[in-house]
N, C-alpha and C positions, 0 to 999 in steps of 0.2 A: 221428360218422357222419352225423348229421342235417345238419350244416353242409356236408359233402361232397355229400350228395344235393341240398341246396339249390343249391350251386354248379353241379352238373351240370345241374339244371333251368334255372337262369339262363343257363348256357352254351348249352344247346339252344334257349332262347328267342332268344338273340342270333344263333345260327347259322341259325335257321329261315327268315328272309326271304331271305337270300342263297342258302341251300341250295335253297329252292323254285325260284329262278331257274335254278339249275344243273340240278335234277332235271327241270324242264320242258324245258330245252334237250336234256338227255340223252334223254328220252323222244321228243322231236321227231326227234332224229337216229336213234334206233332204228327208229321207225315210218317215217321217210323223208318227204320233202316232194316235192311236184310241181314241175315245171320252172318254173311261174309263181309259186311261193311267194317271199316276200320274202327268206327265208334263202338259197334257191337262187340268186336274183338277186345277192345280196351276195357269196356265195361265188364265183360266176362272174365278177363284176366286180372284186372286191377281193382275194380270197384266192388264186385260181388264176392261174397264169401262162398266159395264153391262147396265147402263142407256143409254149411247150413242149407244150402240149396239141395244138396244130395240127401241130407237127413229128412227133409220134408217131402222128398220124392218128386219135387218139381224139376223142371229143366229151364234153361235160360230162355227159350222161346216162350215158355208159359208165363214167366214173370217180366218179360221185356216190356209189355204194355204198361204194367205198373211202374216199372223203372223209368220209361220214357215220360210218363205223366208226371212222375216225381221231379224229374229234371226240368221239364219245361215249365211247370208251375213254380219251382224254386227260382228259375231264371227270370220269369215274368215278374215275380215279387221283387227280386233284387234290382232288376232293370227299372221298374216303376219307382222304387224308393230312390235310386240313384238320380234319376232324371228330376224327380220332384225336389229333392234336397239341393241338387246343383242349381236348378233354375231358381229355387227359393233363395239361395244365398246370393245369386247374381242380382236378383231384385233387391233383396234386403241390404246388400252392401252399399247401395246408393243412399240409404236413409240413415247410415251411421254418421254422426257429426264428428268428423275428424279433420276439420279444416285448420287446426292450429298445431304448432310444433309440439311434439311429445304425445299427441293423441293416437299415433299409429299403434302404440302398445295396447290401447283400449280396443282398437279394431282387431289386432292380432289375438287378443284374449277372447273376443267374441267368436272369431273364426275357429280358434282351437276348440272352444266349447261346442260350437255347432258341428264341427267335424267329429268330435268325440261322441256326440249324440248320434250322428249318422252311423258311425262304426258300431256303437252299442246296439242300435236297432238292427243293423245288418247281421251282426253276430247272433242276435236273438232270433232273427228269421232263419238263419242257417241252422242254429241249434234246434229250433222247432221242427224243421224239416228232417233233420238227420237223427235226432235223439228221441223224438216222441213217436208214438204209434199212430200218428195222424195219417200216415201213408203206409200202405202195405209193403211197398218196396223197401222201407227202412229196415225191416227185419232181415233182409238179404244183404245189406251193405256190410262190408268188412270194416274193421277199425281203421285200417290203412286207407280204405276207400272214403270213409267219412272225413279223415284228415285231408285227403287230396281234394275233396269237395270244398272243405272249409278254406284251405289255403288258396286254391284256384279261384274261388268266388271272391275272397277278400282281395286278392291281388288284382283281378280284373275290374271289379266294381270300385275299389278304392282308387285305382289309377284313373278310371273313367271319371270319377267324381273330381279328383284333383285337377286333371287337365281341363275339365269343364269349368271349374272354379277359377283356375289360373287364367284362362282366357276371358271369362265373363265378369271377373271382379271389376268393380268401378276403377277407372284409370287412376283417379286421385288417391286411391287407397292401396294401390298395388305394392308399395314398398313394405306393407305389413304381411303380405302373403309370401311365404318362402319361395324364392326364385322368380317371383312375378316381375320384379323390377329389372330382370335380365332379359325380358322379352324384347325383340328387336322392333325398330320402327314404329309403325302406327298401331301395333297390337296394343 
């Protein structure tokens, strides 16, 4: 039990720098930003399709509330998924029976499948937010904006997951996680 708690602590340490970025962004979106804020300028220039906005007769200030709600709910969903999957793997890695030579391949196979499931769910969440009409803000997103949301979310949350898993994986099974056996000292 002590090893599981240690793994959970190390996973949380690995998650925290990236999660803090996400939490700051979520809080910023909940509070809202003024029209001359850097984020509002970026959304207006890169994420929103200005032609669709002009055709509907709306302006950026009118749809900003929908856009901010879209972004903070998307990031809450992705952050929750990432934390649950990372901590789940950190706990689950202790229960894989790989105490004999050659069993690390079995561990690596489980880890790859678990990571694949995580990425599929994450892509599904991003797709649901950006491609369905569940959010009013979706209709104003440009194709390039949707692509930027997809790539940015995948990079941030996959990196967060990997660092959390890298630090939180059971010490005896680290040789099966890519680059985990390169960690220095007592990690």
